[in-house]
FISELUM-670453 format. One record per residue (C-alpha): x, y, z; residue in one letter. Coordinates in Angstrom, 1 decimal, m for minus. Layout:
N
<r><east>X</east><north>Y</north><up>Z</up><type>a</type></r>
...
# end
This chain:
313
<r><east>107.3</east><north>127.9</north><up>118.2</up><type>m</type></r>
<r><east>106.0</east><north>125.1</north><up>116.1</up><type>q</type></r>
<r><east>104.7</east><north>123.3</north><up>119.2</up><type>f</type></r>
<r><east>103.0</east><north>126.6</north><up>120.3</up><type>e</type></r>
<r><east>101.4</east><north>127.0</north><up>116.9</up><type>n</type></r>
<r><east>100.2</east><north>123.4</north><up>117.0</up><type>s</type></r>
<r><east>98.8</east><north>123.9</north><up>120.5</up><type>l</type></r>
<r><east>97.0</east><north>127.1</north><up>119.5</up><type>l</type></r>
<r><east>95.4</east><north>125.3</north><up>116.5</up><type>v</type></r>
<r><east>94.1</east><north>122.5</north><up>118.7</up><type>r</type></r>
<r><east>92.7</east><north>125.0</north><up>121.2</up><type>i</type></r>
<r><east>91.0</east><north>126.9</north><up>118.4</up><type>l</type></r>
<r><east>89.5</east><north>123.7</north><up>117.0</up><type>k</type></r>
<r><east>87.8</east><north>123.2</north><up>120.4</up><type>f</type></r>
<r><east>87.0</east><north>126.8</north><up>121.3</up><type>v</type></r>
<r><east>85.4</east><north>127.9</north><up>117.9</up><type>i</type></r>
<r><east>82.9</east><north>125.0</north><up>117.6</up><type>p</type></r>
<r><east>82.1</east><north>125.3</north><up>121.3</up><type>a</type></r>
<r><east>81.5</east><north>129.0</north><up>120.8</up><type>g</type></r>
<r><east>79.3</east><north>128.5</north><up>117.8</up><type>l</type></r>
<r><east>77.2</east><north>125.9</north><up>119.6</up><type>l</type></r>
<r><east>76.9</east><north>128.2</north><up>122.6</up><type>s</type></r>
<r><east>75.7</east><north>131.0</north><up>120.3</up><type>y</type></r>
<r><east>72.9</east><north>128.7</north><up>119.0</up><type>l</type></r>
<r><east>71.8</east><north>127.9</north><up>122.6</up><type>f</type></r>
<r><east>71.8</east><north>131.6</north><up>123.3</up><type>f</type></r>
<r><east>69.5</east><north>132.2</north><up>120.4</up><type>l</type></r>
<r><east>67.1</east><north>129.5</north><up>121.7</up><type>v</type></r>
<r><east>67.1</east><north>130.6</north><up>125.3</up><type>f</type></r>
<r><east>66.8</east><north>134.4</north><up>124.7</up><type>k</type></r>
<r><east>63.3</east><north>133.8</north><up>123.4</up><type>d</type></r>
<r><east>62.6</east><north>130.7</north><up>125.5</up><type>w</type></r>
<r><east>58.9</east><north>131.5</north><up>126.0</up><type>s</type></r>
<r><east>58.3</east><north>131.2</north><up>122.2</up><type>m</type></r>
<r><east>60.7</east><north>128.3</north><up>121.8</up><type>a</type></r>
<r><east>59.0</east><north>126.4</north><up>124.6</up><type>y</type></r>
<r><east>55.7</east><north>126.7</north><up>122.7</up><type>g</type></r>
<r><east>57.2</east><north>124.8</north><up>119.8</up><type>y</type></r>
<r><east>58.3</east><north>122.0</north><up>122.2</up><type>f</type></r>
<r><east>54.7</east><north>121.7</north><up>123.4</up><type>q</type></r>
<r><east>53.5</east><north>121.1</north><up>119.8</up><type>e</type></r>
<r><east>55.9</east><north>118.4</north><up>118.9</up><type>i</type></r>
<r><east>54.3</east><north>115.7</north><up>116.8</up><type>n</type></r>
<r><east>55.8</east><north>112.4</north><up>117.7</up><type>i</type></r>
<r><east>54.4</east><north>110.7</north><up>114.6</up><type>s</type></r>
<r><east>56.7</east><north>112.8</north><up>112.3</up><type>y</type></r>
<r><east>59.7</east><north>112.0</north><up>114.4</up><type>l</type></r>
<r><east>58.9</east><north>108.2</north><up>114.1</up><type>l</type></r>
<r><east>58.6</east><north>108.6</north><up>110.3</up><type>i</type></r>
<r><east>61.9</east><north>110.5</north><up>110.2</up><type>a</type></r>
<r><east>63.7</east><north>107.8</north><up>112.2</up><type>l</type></r>
<r><east>64.3</east><north>105.3</north><up>109.4</up><type>p</type></r>
<r><east>65.6</east><north>108.1</north><up>107.2</up><type>f</type></r>
<r><east>68.1</east><north>109.1</north><up>109.8</up><type>f</type></r>
<r><east>69.3</east><north>105.5</north><up>110.1</up><type>l</type></r>
<r><east>69.9</east><north>104.9</north><up>106.4</up><type>i</type></r>
<r><east>71.8</east><north>108.2</north><up>105.7</up><type>i</type></r>
<r><east>75.2</east><north>106.8</north><up>106.7</up><type>y</type></r>
<r><east>74.7</east><north>103.3</north><up>105.2</up><type>p</type></r>
<r><east>73.7</east><north>105.1</north><up>101.9</up><type>e</type></r>
<r><east>76.8</east><north>107.2</north><up>102.2</up><type>g</type></r>
<r><east>78.9</east><north>104.1</north><up>102.5</up><type>a</type></r>
<r><east>77.1</east><north>102.6</north><up>99.5</up><type>f</type></r>
<r><east>78.2</east><north>105.6</north><up>97.5</up><type>c</type></r>
<r><east>81.8</east><north>104.6</north><up>98.1</up><type>w</type></r>
<r><east>80.9</east><north>101.0</north><up>97.1</up><type>f</type></r>
<r><east>79.6</east><north>102.4</north><up>93.8</up><type>v</type></r>
<r><east>82.9</east><north>104.2</north><up>93.2</up><type>v</type></r>
<r><east>84.8</east><north>101.0</north><up>93.9</up><type>l</type></r>
<r><east>82.5</east><north>99.1</north><up>91.5</up><type>k</type></r>
<r><east>83.1</east><north>101.5</north><up>88.6</up><type>y</type></r>
<r><east>86.8</east><north>101.3</north><up>89.3</up><type>l</type></r>
<r><east>86.4</east><north>97.5</north><up>88.9</up><type>k</type></r>
<r><east>87.6</east><north>96.9</north><up>92.5</up><type>i</type></r>
<r><east>85.6</east><north>93.9</north><up>93.7</up><type>k</type></r>
<r><east>84.9</east><north>93.8</north><up>97.4</up><type>v</type></r>
<r><east>81.9</east><north>92.6</north><up>99.4</up><type>p</type></r>
<r><east>79.3</east><north>95.2</north><up>100.1</up><type>l</type></r>
<r><east>79.0</east><north>94.2</north><up>103.8</up><type>s</type></r>
<r><east>82.7</east><north>94.8</north><up>104.4</up><type>r</type></r>
<r><east>82.7</east><north>98.1</north><up>102.5</up><type>v</type></r>
<r><east>79.8</east><north>99.3</north><up>104.7</up><type>l</type></r>
<r><east>81.7</east><north>98.3</north><up>107.8</up><type>s</type></r>
<r><east>85.0</east><north>100.0</north><up>106.8</up><type>v</type></r>
<r><east>83.3</east><north>103.2</north><up>105.6</up><type>w</type></r>
<r><east>81.1</east><north>103.6</north><up>108.7</up><type>i</type></r>
<r><east>83.8</east><north>102.7</north><up>111.2</up><type>i</type></r>
<r><east>86.4</east><north>105.0</north><up>109.7</up><type>s</type></r>
<r><east>83.8</east><north>107.8</north><up>109.2</up><type>n</type></r>
<r><east>83.6</east><north>108.4</north><up>112.9</up><type>t</type></r>
<r><east>87.2</east><north>109.6</north><up>112.8</up><type>s</type></r>
<r><east>86.1</east><north>112.9</north><up>111.3</up><type>r</type></r>
<r><east>85.3</east><north>114.2</north><up>114.8</up><type>y</type></r>
<r><east>89.1</east><north>114.2</north><up>115.4</up><type>i</type></r>
<r><east>90.4</east><north>117.7</north><up>114.5</up><type>p</type></r>
<r><east>91.6</east><north>117.6</north><up>110.9</up><type>g</type></r>
<r><east>89.4</east><north>116.2</north><up>108.1</up><type>t</type></r>
<r><east>92.2</east><north>113.9</north><up>106.9</up><type>v</type></r>
<r><east>91.8</east><north>111.3</north><up>109.7</up><type>w</type></r>
<r><east>88.7</east><north>109.7</north><up>108.5</up><type>q</type></r>
<r><east>90.3</east><north>109.1</north><up>105.1</up><type>y</type></r>
<r><east>93.6</east><north>107.9</north><up>106.5</up><type>l</type></r>
<r><east>91.8</east><north>105.4</north><up>108.8</up><type>s</type></r>
<r><east>89.7</east><north>104.2</north><up>105.8</up><type>r</type></r>
<r><east>92.9</east><north>103.6</north><up>103.7</up><type>v</type></r>
<r><east>94.3</east><north>101.7</north><up>106.7</up><type>f</type></r>
<r><east>91.2</east><north>99.6</north><up>107.3</up><type>l</type></r>
<r><east>90.7</east><north>99.0</north><up>103.5</up><type>s</type></r>
<r><east>94.1</east><north>97.3</north><up>103.4</up><type>e</type></r>
<r><east>93.5</east><north>95.2</north><up>106.5</up><type>k</type></r>
<r><east>89.8</east><north>94.4</north><up>106.0</up><type>i</type></r>
<r><east>89.1</east><north>94.7</north><up>102.3</up><type>l</type></r>
<r><east>92.5</east><north>93.4</north><up>101.2</up><type>k</type></r>
<r><east>92.9</east><north>96.1</north><up>98.6</up><type>i</type></r>
<r><east>96.1</east><north>98.1</north><up>98.1</up><type>s</type></r>
<r><east>96.6</east><north>101.5</north><up>99.7</up><type>k</type></r>
<r><east>96.8</east><north>103.0</north><up>96.2</up><type>t</type></r>
<r><east>93.3</east><north>101.7</north><up>95.3</up><type>d</type></r>
<r><east>91.9</east><north>102.8</north><up>98.6</up><type>a</type></r>
<r><east>93.4</east><north>106.3</north><up>98.4</up><type>a</type></r>
<r><east>92.4</east><north>106.8</north><up>94.8</up><type>a</type></r>
<r><east>88.8</east><north>105.7</north><up>95.3</up><type>s</type></r>
<r><east>88.6</east><north>107.9</north><up>98.4</up><type>t</type></r>
<r><east>89.9</east><north>110.9</north><up>96.4</up><type>i</type></r>
<r><east>87.3</east><north>110.3</north><up>93.7</up><type>l</type></r>
<r><east>84.6</east><north>110.0</north><up>96.4</up><type>e</type></r>
<r><east>85.6</east><north>113.4</north><up>97.9</up><type>i</type></r>
<r><east>85.2</east><north>115.0</north><up>94.5</up><type>f</type></r>
<r><east>81.9</east><north>113.3</north><up>93.9</up><type>f</type></r>
<r><east>80.5</east><north>114.3</north><up>97.3</up><type>v</type></r>
<r><east>81.6</east><north>117.9</north><up>96.8</up><type>l</type></r>
<r><east>80.1</east><north>117.9</north><up>93.3</up><type>s</type></r>
<r><east>76.9</east><north>116.5</north><up>94.8</up><type>g</type></r>
<r><east>76.7</east><north>119.1</north><up>97.5</up><type>s</type></r>
<r><east>77.2</east><north>121.9</north><up>95.0</up><type>v</type></r>
<r><east>74.5</east><north>120.5</north><up>92.7</up><type>i</type></r>
<r><east>72.0</east><north>120.0</north><up>95.5</up><type>v</type></r>
<r><east>72.8</east><north>123.5</north><up>96.9</up><type>s</type></r>
<r><east>71.2</east><north>125.0</north><up>93.8</up><type>f</type></r>
<r><east>67.9</east><north>123.4</north><up>94.9</up><type>f</type></r>
<r><east>67.7</east><north>126.2</north><up>97.5</up><type>s</type></r>
<r><east>67.4</east><north>128.7</north><up>94.7</up><type>l</type></r>
<r><east>63.7</east><north>127.7</north><up>94.4</up><type>s</type></r>
<r><east>63.0</east><north>129.8</north><up>97.5</up><type>i</type></r>
<r><east>63.6</east><north>132.9</north><up>95.3</up><type>l</type></r>
<r><east>60.4</east><north>134.4</north><up>93.9</up><type>g</type></r>
<r><east>62.1</east><north>135.3</north><up>90.6</up><type>d</type></r>
<r><east>63.5</east><north>131.8</north><up>90.0</up><type>f</type></r>
<r><east>62.4</east><north>131.7</north><up>86.3</up><type>d</type></r>
<r><east>63.2</east><north>129.4</north><up>83.4</up><type>t</type></r>
<r><east>66.4</east><north>131.2</north><up>82.5</up><type>s</type></r>
<r><east>67.8</east><north>130.5</north><up>85.9</up><type>k</type></r>
<r><east>66.8</east><north>126.8</north><up>85.5</up><type>l</type></r>
<r><east>68.8</east><north>126.7</north><up>82.3</up><type>y</type></r>
<r><east>71.7</east><north>128.3</north><up>84.1</up><type>l</type></r>
<r><east>71.4</east><north>125.7</north><up>86.9</up><type>l</type></r>
<r><east>71.7</east><north>122.8</north><up>84.5</up><type>f</type></r>
<r><east>74.6</east><north>124.5</north><up>82.6</up><type>s</type></r>
<r><east>76.5</east><north>124.8</north><up>85.9</up><type>l</type></r>
<r><east>75.8</east><north>121.2</north><up>86.7</up><type>i</type></r>
<r><east>77.2</east><north>120.1</north><up>83.3</up><type>i</type></r>
<r><east>80.3</east><north>122.3</north><up>83.8</up><type>l</type></r>
<r><east>80.9</east><north>120.8</north><up>87.3</up><type>i</type></r>
<r><east>80.8</east><north>117.3</north><up>85.9</up><type>i</type></r>
<r><east>83.0</east><north>118.2</north><up>82.9</up><type>l</type></r>
<r><east>85.6</east><north>119.9</north><up>85.1</up><type>f</type></r>
<r><east>85.4</east><north>117.0</north><up>87.6</up><type>y</type></r>
<r><east>87.2</east><north>114.6</north><up>85.3</up><type>s</type></r>
<r><east>90.1</east><north>117.1</north><up>84.9</up><type>q</type></r>
<r><east>90.3</east><north>118.0</north><up>88.6</up><type>i</type></r>
<r><east>90.3</east><north>114.4</north><up>89.8</up><type>s</type></r>
<r><east>93.0</east><north>113.6</north><up>87.3</up><type>k</type></r>
<r><east>95.3</east><north>116.2</north><up>88.8</up><type>y</type></r>
<r><east>94.4</east><north>114.9</north><up>92.2</up><type>a</type></r>
<r><east>95.4</east><north>111.4</north><up>91.2</up><type>l</type></r>
<r><east>98.7</east><north>112.7</north><up>89.7</up><type>i</type></r>
<r><east>99.4</east><north>114.3</north><up>93.1</up><type>f</type></r>
<r><east>98.7</east><north>110.9</north><up>94.8</up><type>l</type></r>
<r><east>101.2</east><north>109.4</north><up>92.3</up><type>n</type></r>
<r><east>103.9</east><north>111.8</north><up>93.5</up><type>k</type></r>
<r><east>103.2</east><north>111.2</north><up>97.2</up><type>i</type></r>
<r><east>103.2</east><north>107.4</north><up>96.8</up><type>a</type></r>
<r><east>106.4</east><north>107.6</north><up>94.8</up><type>k</type></r>
<r><east>105.1</east><north>104.9</north><up>92.6</up><type>k</type></r>
<r><east>104.3</east><north>104.6</north><up>88.9</up><type>n</type></r>
<r><east>100.6</east><north>104.6</north><up>89.3</up><type>i</type></r>
<r><east>98.5</east><north>104.0</north><up>86.1</up><type>n</type></r>
<r><east>96.3</east><north>107.2</north><up>86.3</up><type>i</type></r>
<r><east>94.2</east><north>106.0</north><up>83.4</up><type>e</type></r>
<r><east>93.1</east><north>103.0</north><up>85.4</up><type>r</type></r>
<r><east>91.2</east><north>105.3</north><up>87.7</up><type>f</type></r>
<r><east>89.8</east><north>107.5</north><up>84.9</up><type>a</type></r>
<r><east>86.0</east><north>107.5</north><up>84.7</up><type>l</type></r>
<r><east>83.9</east><north>108.4</north><up>81.7</up><type>s</type></r>
<r><east>81.5</east><north>111.4</north><up>81.8</up><type>l</type></r>
<r><east>78.6</east><north>109.0</north><up>81.7</up><type>l</type></r>
<r><east>79.9</east><north>106.9</north><up>84.6</up><type>d</type></r>
<r><east>80.6</east><north>110.1</north><up>86.5</up><type>s</type></r>
<r><east>77.0</east><north>111.2</north><up>86.0</up><type>i</type></r>
<r><east>75.7</east><north>107.8</north><up>87.2</up><type>k</type></r>
<r><east>77.9</east><north>107.9</north><up>90.3</up><type>i</type></r>
<r><east>77.1</east><north>111.4</north><up>91.4</up><type>v</type></r>
<r><east>73.4</east><north>110.6</north><up>91.4</up><type>i</type></r>
<r><east>74.0</east><north>108.4</north><up>94.5</up><type>f</type></r>
<r><east>75.7</east><north>111.2</north><up>96.3</up><type>f</type></r>
<r><east>72.9</east><north>113.6</north><up>95.4</up><type>i</type></r>
<r><east>70.5</east><north>111.1</north><up>96.8</up><type>l</type></r>
<r><east>72.3</east><north>111.2</north><up>100.2</up><type>n</type></r>
<r><east>71.8</east><north>114.9</north><up>100.5</up><type>f</type></r>
<r><east>68.2</east><north>114.6</north><up>99.6</up><type>v</type></r>
<r><east>67.8</east><north>111.9</north><up>102.3</up><type>l</type></r>
<r><east>69.2</east><north>114.4</north><up>104.7</up><type>n</type></r>
<r><east>66.8</east><north>117.0</north><up>103.4</up><type>g</type></r>
<r><east>63.9</east><north>114.7</north><up>103.8</up><type>l</type></r>
<r><east>64.8</east><north>113.9</north><up>107.4</up><type>a</type></r>
<r><east>65.2</east><north>117.6</north><up>108.1</up><type>l</type></r>
<r><east>61.9</east><north>118.3</north><up>106.5</up><type>y</type></r>
<r><east>60.1</east><north>115.8</north><up>108.7</up><type>l</type></r>
<r><east>61.8</east><north>117.2</north><up>111.8</up><type>l</type></r>
<r><east>60.5</east><north>120.7</north><up>110.8</up><type>i</type></r>
<r><east>57.0</east><north>119.2</north><up>110.4</up><type>l</type></r>
<r><east>57.3</east><north>117.6</north><up>113.9</up><type>a</type></r>
<r><east>57.6</east><north>121.1</north><up>115.4</up><type>f</type></r>
<r><east>54.3</east><north>122.2</north><up>113.9</up><type>g</type></r>
<r><east>55.6</east><north>124.1</north><up>110.8</up><type>i</type></r>
<r><east>53.8</east><north>122.8</north><up>107.7</up><type>q</type></r>
<r><east>55.3</east><north>123.0</north><up>104.2</up><type>f</type></r>
<r><east>54.3</east><north>121.3</north><up>100.9</up><type>p</type></r>
<r><east>56.4</east><north>118.2</north><up>100.1</up><type>v</type></r>
<r><east>58.2</east><north>119.9</north><up>97.3</up><type>n</type></r>
<r><east>60.0</east><north>122.0</north><up>99.9</up><type>y</type></r>
<r><east>62.1</east><north>118.9</north><up>100.6</up><type>v</type></r>
<r><east>64.3</east><north>120.0</north><up>97.7</up><type>f</type></r>
<r><east>64.7</east><north>123.5</north><up>99.0</up><type>t</type></r>
<r><east>65.6</east><north>122.2</north><up>102.5</up><type>i</type></r>
<r><east>68.0</east><north>119.7</north><up>100.9</up><type>s</type></r>
<r><east>69.7</east><north>122.6</north><up>99.2</up><type>g</type></r>
<r><east>70.0</east><north>124.4</north><up>102.6</up><type>f</type></r>
<r><east>71.5</east><north>121.3</north><up>104.2</up><type>y</type></r>
<r><east>73.9</east><north>120.8</north><up>101.3</up><type>a</type></r>
<r><east>75.3</east><north>124.3</north><up>101.4</up><type>v</type></r>
<r><east>75.5</east><north>124.2</north><up>105.2</up><type>s</type></r>
<r><east>77.3</east><north>120.9</north><up>105.0</up><type>w</type></r>
<r><east>79.7</east><north>122.2</north><up>102.4</up><type>l</type></r>
<r><east>80.6</east><north>125.2</north><up>104.6</up><type>i</type></r>
<r><east>81.2</east><north>122.9</north><up>107.5</up><type>g</type></r>
<r><east>83.3</east><north>120.5</north><up>105.4</up><type>y</type></r>
<r><east>85.7</east><north>123.2</north><up>104.3</up><type>i</type></r>
<r><east>86.0</east><north>124.7</north><up>107.8</up><type>s</type></r>
<r><east>89.3</east><north>123.1</north><up>108.8</up><type>f</type></r>
<r><east>89.0</east><north>124.4</north><up>112.4</up><type>f</type></r>
<r><east>85.8</east><north>122.5</north><up>113.1</up><type>s</type></r>
<r><east>85.9</east><north>118.7</north><up>113.5</up><type>p</type></r>
<r><east>83.2</east><north>117.2</north><up>111.4</up><type>g</type></r>
<r><east>81.9</east><north>120.7</north><up>110.7</up><type>g</type></r>
<r><east>80.6</east><north>120.8</north><up>114.2</up><type>l</type></r>
<r><east>79.1</east><north>124.2</north><up>115.0</up><type>g</type></r>
<r><east>79.8</east><north>125.7</north><up>111.6</up><type>v</type></r>
<r><east>77.2</east><north>123.5</north><up>109.9</up><type>t</type></r>
<r><east>74.6</east><north>124.2</north><up>112.5</up><type>e</type></r>
<r><east>75.1</east><north>128.0</north><up>112.5</up><type>v</type></r>
<r><east>74.9</east><north>128.0</north><up>108.7</up><type>s</type></r>
<r><east>71.8</east><north>125.8</north><up>108.7</up><type>l</type></r>
<r><east>70.2</east><north>128.1</north><up>111.3</up><type>t</type></r>
<r><east>70.7</east><north>131.0</north><up>109.0</up><type>y</type></r>
<r><east>69.3</east><north>129.3</north><up>105.9</up><type>f</type></r>
<r><east>66.3</east><north>127.8</north><up>107.7</up><type>l</type></r>
<r><east>65.5</east><north>131.2</north><up>109.1</up><type>s</type></r>
<r><east>64.6</east><north>132.2</north><up>105.5</up><type>l</type></r>
<r><east>61.7</east><north>129.7</north><up>105.8</up><type>l</type></r>
<r><east>60.8</east><north>129.4</north><up>109.5</up><type>i</type></r>
<r><east>60.9</east><north>131.7</north><up>112.6</up><type>p</type></r>
<r><east>64.3</east><north>132.6</north><up>113.8</up><type>l</type></r>
<r><east>63.6</east><north>131.3</north><up>117.3</up><type>e</type></r>
<r><east>62.9</east><north>127.9</north><up>115.8</up><type>l</type></r>
<r><east>65.7</east><north>127.5</north><up>113.3</up><type>s</type></r>
<r><east>68.5</east><north>127.0</north><up>115.9</up><type>p</type></r>
<r><east>66.3</east><north>124.4</north><up>117.7</up><type>i</type></r>
<r><east>65.9</east><north>122.5</north><up>114.4</up><type>i</type></r>
<r><east>69.6</east><north>122.8</north><up>113.6</up><type>a</type></r>
<r><east>70.7</east><north>121.5</north><up>117.0</up><type>v</type></r>
<r><east>68.1</east><north>118.7</north><up>117.2</up><type>f</type></r>
<r><east>69.1</east><north>117.6</north><up>113.7</up><type>y</type></r>
<r><east>72.7</east><north>117.3</north><up>114.7</up><type>r</type></r>
<r><east>71.7</east><north>115.4</north><up>117.8</up><type>l</type></r>
<r><east>69.4</east><north>112.9</north><up>116.0</up><type>f</type></r>
<r><east>72.0</east><north>112.4</north><up>113.2</up><type>l</type></r>
<r><east>74.7</east><north>111.8</north><up>115.7</up><type>t</type></r>
<r><east>72.5</east><north>109.3</north><up>117.6</up><type>l</type></r>
<r><east>71.7</east><north>107.5</north><up>114.3</up><type>a</type></r>
<r><east>75.4</east><north>107.4</north><up>113.4</up><type>e</type></r>
<r><east>76.1</east><north>105.9</north><up>116.8</up><type>l</type></r>
<r><east>73.5</east><north>103.2</north><up>116.4</up><type>v</type></r>
<r><east>74.8</east><north>102.3</north><up>112.9</up><type>v</type></r>
<r><east>78.4</east><north>102.4</north><up>114.1</up><type>f</type></r>
<r><east>77.6</east><north>99.9</north><up>117.0</up><type>l</type></r>
<r><east>75.7</east><north>97.6</north><up>114.7</up><type>v</type></r>
<r><east>78.6</east><north>97.3</north><up>112.2</up><type>f</type></r>
<r><east>81.3</east><north>97.3</north><up>114.9</up><type>l</type></r>
<r><east>79.7</east><north>94.3</north><up>116.5</up><type>n</type></r>
<r><east>79.5</east><north>92.3</north><up>113.3</up><type>r</type></r>
<r><east>81.4</east><north>89.0</north><up>114.1</up><type>k</type></r>
<r><east>83.3</east><north>89.1</north><up>110.8</up><type>e</type></r>
<r><east>84.6</east><north>92.6</north><up>111.4</up><type>f</type></r>
<r><east>85.5</east><north>92.0</north><up>115.1</up><type>k</type></r>
<r><east>87.3</east><north>88.8</north><up>114.2</up><type>k</type></r>
<r><east>89.5</east><north>90.5</north><up>111.6</up><type>k</type></r>
<r><east>90.3</east><north>93.4</north><up>113.8</up><type>i</type></r>
<r><east>91.2</east><north>91.1</north><up>116.7</up><type>f</type></r>
<r><east>93.3</east><north>89.0</north><up>114.4</up><type>k</type></r>
<r><east>95.2</east><north>92.0</north><up>113.2</up><type>y</type></r>
<r><east>95.8</east><north>93.4</north><up>116.7</up><type>e</type></r>
<r><east>97.3</east><north>90.1</north><up>117.9</up><type>r</type></r>
# end
């Protein structure tokens, strides 16, 4: 029975994302005549401008983890941190979000020469920071509402402060849980961060979502839809909430399908419905290609290859 349940889960983790992506293609092709018109108006210049933003999204994400390590006073070379984060991050496409983090802990011990405890604790803190960042940036999408007045702005900042204040307590319990799993007497206070440090760190995670929003904004411009530059923040909010929905969807490896469908819905509040699934699918495609390029660059670094080869022998 346990095997059958496990097999069913694996099947669902393939069928559901495939079904969601098929639905997006259905939306595109059911009004193909209108969709084709957008393809004819593609502005290559905007795509070229977007290219560097796509390429720096993952290195900046890796840098966020480096910042966490720095504030925890774990000294490791930035180049190796980038390699470990980017290489292990590709494991998220394996069903089950946990694999990218397990592989990072493994590579951290072998490549960065830090303990599994330090690697796991810093990764747990990173997870809470990226979730906090996504929630904060998600509020940017509220600017699309016509009645987004000053009172709502105060509410927004109040929620942000509450998120950061609760963060320290939530992360503390997570580290206590790690302590029990590791069955070691881990000094929890060693991994405690002050409120000021937490605010400084979360800014880097917010920046990553804004970079995604900027790349998405340029992609929309490339298809002939013009928006003022301040819409970058609204679009960043749409991406952040779509990413968050995909992240917590345990049945979708890397949020595949779930993120795109969510993004299609939110973008349809700004752009025509027949264009929003095109943008969502193309964004995933360009982001995946950019990740592949960055992955190959760091995988082929002589220092990284030498250490992996030495370990395998």
